[in-house]
N, C-alpha and C positions, 0 to 999 in steps of 0.2 A: 633683737638680732634675726635676721632669718637665715644667713649663711655666711659664714667664713671659710668655708674649705675648698670654695670653686678652684679649679684647676686652671688657671687663665695664664699660666706663665707663657705659652706658646701663643697665645692671641695675637699680639702684636706681629710676631713674625708671618703668621698665617694670614692676616688681613691688610698690612700695609703696602702690599704689592698687587693689590686686587687687578684682575686684566679687565680689560674692556666689556661692559655688559650688554648682551644683544638687547634691542628693542622690545618693548612690550607695551601694552596699554598703559596709558597713565591713570593714576589713582583717581576713582570718580569724576571721569572725563564724560560720562552720560548727561547730559544737561537736566533729564527730568529727575534725576537723584536728588536727595535733600538730606541733610544731618538730621539724624535720630531727634523725634519729638520727645522731649524731656519730660513732660506731663505723663504721656502715655507708656514711657518706659518705667517711669517711676511707678504708675498703675500695675504694671505688670509684674514688676519686682515684687510690689506688696501682696499682689494678688497669687503669687507662684505657689501652689501646695507643697512642692519639695523643698523650699528654702525653709529652714528652721527660724524660728521667732529670735534666735541669737543673730543669724544672719541678716534677718530683716533689720534688727534694732542698730546693726553697724552702719546702715544707710545712711542715718541722719549725720553722722560724722565725716563718711566716705565720700558721700554724695555721686554714686557712680553714675547715674544718667546724666547729670551734669558734667563731670569730669569726661565722660565718652562724648558729650555733644561737644565739649570745647576741642577735644581732639580731633573733631569732625567725623566721626563714625557716622556710617549710614547702615540703614537694612540691606542684609545681604554681603556684608564686608567678609573679608576674611581677615581674622584676628589671631596674634599669637599674643598669649600670655606668658611673658617671660620669666622664669622662675616664677612659677605660679604658686608654689608651696602647697597649701591645702584646697586650691581651686576657688576661692572665694570670689575672686574677680572673673575667673573663667565662666563663671554661671551667670553672674551679672552681663558680661558682655555678650553671652550666647543670647540670652534674653534681650537684648537690646539690639543685635543685629538679628534675630528671628532665624526662623527655620531655614530660610534660604541661603543663611551666612554659615560661616565655618570658624570655629576658635579651637586652636591649638593650645592646651595645657601644657605647657612644657616645663620639665625639673630635668636638672642633673643629679647624678646618681649621689652627689654628696648631699643635697637639700633631701633627699628622701630618706638618708641614712640619719640625718640630726633628729635629735632627742627620742633616740631607740625608735626611729621610722615613724615618729608621729606625724609627720606630714603625707607619708604614704597614705596611712590608715585614714587621716582627715580628707584626702582628696578622693579616696575610693567609696569612703562613706557618703562624701557631697555628691558626687557624680552620680552614685546609684539612686540615692533620693531624689534627684532633680531629674533624671532621665532625659537628657536634652541630648539629640542625637548628633546635634551639629558640634559638639565638643569631641574631639580627639586627644587622647592623651599622648604626649610627645616627650619620651625619657630620652633624652639627648644633652651632649655637652653644648655648652655656649659656642666653641670652637668649632662644632659640627652639628648645626641644628636640626638638619635633616628635612629641610622643607627648600623647595626651589629657589633660587635667586629670583627676584623681580616678582614674587607670587603674593606677597602680604600688603593689605590694605593700612592696616593700624596694628604697631606692637604696644603693649603696655607693659610696664616693670614697675611695680610699687613696692618701695621701701627696701630696694636692693642695691642700688647705685652707691650708695654710702658704703657699704661693706666691700664693693670691688675695688672702689676709689682709695679706701682707708687701708684695705689690707694688700693691696697689690700695687697700687701706686697710679698717678695718671697714664702710664703708657697703657697698662692693663685695661684700663676704664675706656680710653680711647680705642682700643683694640676691639673691645666688647661692641663699642657703638658701630664701628666699622663692620663688624661682622653682621650684625642687625640690620646696618643700612643697605647691604649687599641683597638681603634678601626683601626689603621693601619696594613695592613698586616705585617707578618716578611718580612724587609727589604724595606718595604714602608718608605716613606719621609715625614715629616713635614717641611715646608719651612716657615720661620719668616722673615718677611722686616720690618724694623723699621729705625725710626730715629736715627742718631748718636748723643750721648750726651756726654760731658765730664764727666770724672770720679769724677771731684770735682765741676760738675757744680749743676745748680737748675734743674735737668732734671724733675720735678714733674710738677713745672711752664711753663716750656717751651716745655712738651710734647714731651720729648726725653728719651732715656734710655744709660747708659753708655754699650756697646756690651759685654764687661767683664761680666756684671751682668747676661745677657740673655744667654750666653755660659755657666755660671756657674748654672744657674737654670735648663739649658738641660742636662749637665753631671750629676747633682743630679737625674734628672727624667730617665736617663739610656740610653739616646740618644747617638749616634756616631755623632761628631759635625763636620762639615766641615762649614767655614765661608769665606764669599767673601765682600771685602770692596770697591773693583774696579770697579764693573758692574753697580751700581748705585750712584757713587760718584758725589757730586753735584758741585756748582760753587762757589767757595769762601765761603762756608757754615760759620756762625758765630756760635757757640755752645752755645754763651750767649743769644740768640734770640730766642724767641718762634716761632714755625715752621709757624705760620701763620703770622709771621711778614711779611710785604709786600716786605722788603729786601732780604727775604729769602724764600718766600712761593714758593713751586714748585722746590726749588734750594738746598734742603737740602740733605746732605751727608746720604746714607742710607745703611745700612749692610744688608746682605742676611746671615741667617742661615740655613744650611741643615742639618737637623738632621734625622737621618736615625735609624729606629728601628733595633735592631740587629735581626738577623734571627735564 
């Protein structure tokens, strides 16, 4: 569990009546731009001196370069790592988007207070070790992210959506998606990664979610939905078990939703 204390009760009221937004440049409208090169990014991730051996070891199961390529990330993109916790994905995204890019490592106050401030300590240490000037910490609430509307190319949130949905219900989850959608450029992408839960399972207790519920919420929020169930498939995952159960921790099936804001 990453976070169960998010103050999301006002999201629906804050986002269901969004005013028409001004026109901005479409995401990736420049013809010569291309999605990141997976092999090159994997090489850069492995060679990054600031990344610990533990962080590099996670690449095998998390496949950050492949995930970010699936989401359509390009060098120079502006990225938001939503509820970034310890910042592992923030660093990976910063390496992928390169020095011309920008990565916001966002965390609400509740996330940084969990486990006696463990994520605060972790993200400080990780960002200090990697010294990537394109990363900016963003301590803000999901209801008030602190970035302009229509300014972000790619948002990624890893293993967070189930907590929002399970703790606060579909309306709050849809509200969060709408809040993020407002920040994306037209054609921009929100990537949601989460643990697969069975349709009839106790997903709240096990910190999982039925992917169909996430898809339905995304469609209600007006996103174009693409789904990948293969890239982050686990090893004989048992959906009846808690994701932190020793037999399944780090081996869960995870789905990826590529949610595109219509142009």
